[in-house]
C-alpha positions in Angstrom: 35.6 -22.5 54.0 34.8 -26.0 53.1 35.6 -25.2 49.5 39.2 -24.5 50.5 39.6 -27.4 53.0 37.9 -30.1 51.0 38.3 -30.9 47.4 34.6 -31.5 46.7 33.6 -28.1 48.2 33.6 -26.3 44.9 32.1 -29.3 42.9 35.3 -29.9 41.0 35.7 -33.5 40.0 39.5 -33.6 39.9 40.3 -31.4 42.9 40.1 -28.0 44.4 42.3 -25.4 42.6 42.3 -22.9 45.4 43.4 -25.5 48.0 46.0 -26.9 45.6 47.4 -23.4 45.0 47.6 -22.8 48.8 49.3 -26.1 49.3 51.8 -25.4 46.5 52.7 -22.0 48.0 53.1 -23.6 51.4 55.5 -26.1 49.9 57.5 -23.5 48.1 57.8 -21.3 51.3 58.9 -24.4 53.3 61.5 -25.1 50.6 62.8 -21.5 50.8 62.9 -21.5 54.6 65.0 -24.7 54.5 67.3 -23.2 51.9 67.8 -20.1 54.1 68.5 -22.3 57.1 71.1 -24.2 55.0 72.7 -20.9 54.0 72.7 -19.7 57.6 74.4 -22.9 58.7 76.9 -22.6 55.9 77.7 -19.0 56.9 77.8 -19.7 60.6 80.2 -22.6 60.3 82.3 -21.0 57.5 85.8 -19.8 58.6 86.7 -19.4 54.9 87.7 -16.0 53.4 84.3 -15.9 51.7 82.3 -16.0 55.0 80.1 -12.9 55.5 80.8 -10.4 58.2 78.7 -10.3 61.4 76.9 -7.2 60.0 76.0 -9.0 56.8 74.7 -12.0 58.7 72.7 -9.7 61.0 71.3 -8.0 57.9 70.3 -11.3 56.3 68.7 -12.5 59.5 66.7 -9.2 59.7 65.6 -9.7 56.1 64.6 -13.3 56.8 62.6 -12.2 59.8 60.8 -9.5 57.8 59.9 -12.0 55.1 58.7 -14.4 57.8 56.6 -11.6 59.3 55.2 -10.7 55.9 54.2 -14.3 55.3 52.5 -14.5 58.7 50.6 -11.4 57.9 49.4 -12.8 54.6 48.5 -16.1 56.3 46.5 -14.1 58.9 44.7 -12.3 56.1 44.0 -15.5 54.3 42.5 -17.0 57.5 40.3 -13.9 57.9 39.0 -14.4 54.3 38.4 -18.0 55.0 36.5 -17.0 58.1 34.4 -14.6 56.1 33.7 -17.4 53.6 32.6 -19.7 56.4 30.3 -17.0 57.8 28.9 -16.3 54.4 28.1 -19.9 53.9 26.4 -20.2 57.2 24.5 -16.9 57.2 20.9 -16.5 56.1 20.2 -14.2 53.3 19.7 -13.9 49.7 21.7 -16.4 47.6 23.0 -13.8 45.1 24.5 -11.7 47.9 26.2 -14.8 49.4 27.7 -15.7 46.0 29.0 -12.1 45.5 30.7 -12.2 49.0 32.3 -15.5 48.3 33.5 -14.3 44.9 35.0 -11.2 46.4 36.7 -13.3 49.1 38.2 -15.6 46.5 39.4 -12.6 44.5 41.2 -11.3 47.6 42.7 -14.7 48.1 43.8 -14.8 44.5 45.6 -11.4 44.9 47.3 -12.7 48.0 48.5 -15.8 46.1 49.9 -13.5 43.4 51.7 -11.4 46.1 53.1 -14.6 47.7 54.3 -15.8 44.2 56.1 -12.4 43.8 57.7 -12.7 47.2 58.8 -16.3 46.5 60.2 -15.2 43.1 62.2 -12.5 44.8 63.5 -14.9 47.4 64.5 -17.4 44.8 66.5 -14.7 43.0 68.2 -13.7 46.3 69.1 -17.3 47.1 70.6 -17.8 43.7 72.7 -14.7 44.1 73.8 -15.8 47.6 74.7 -19.3 46.3 76.7 -17.8 43.4 78.5 -15.5 45.7 79.2 -18.4 48.1 80.5 -20.5 45.3 82.7 -17.7 44.0 84.1 -17.1 47.4 84.9 -20.7 48.1 86.6 -21.3 44.7 90.3 -21.7 45.1 92.6 -19.0 43.7 94.3 -19.9 40.5 97.9 -21.1 40.9 100.5 -19.1 39.0 104.0 -20.3 38.3 106.8 -18.0 39.3 110.1 -18.1 37.5 
């Protein structure tokens, strides 16, 4: 666990790549959450013709909650892996066995990072579509001259 929490845990001179990756994902998720909050505020306060219906808002809130639950699940799994890493570092036993357990834990963490990247990429695509739809809905209708 020290290898994730502290930059010198993996004997890297310039930083810890696992910890850096985790921090980067946390920043991206926080950015997405704030974007969703901004969108929710925009939809909640919008009385324009492009404002989504209550059913659409409820659907988006449900999706946001599911994504939040998925993230919490991944976070819990990552905590479990970090706990196993900590126990592996503190347990007595043959050094080769400890190394293989640490490597398998890091492999699991790497696959979770890839899964989080995939979720984030899908969220970014959805946000871009929502922003485009909101921009199109709020654009004024072209004025036509009548004779």
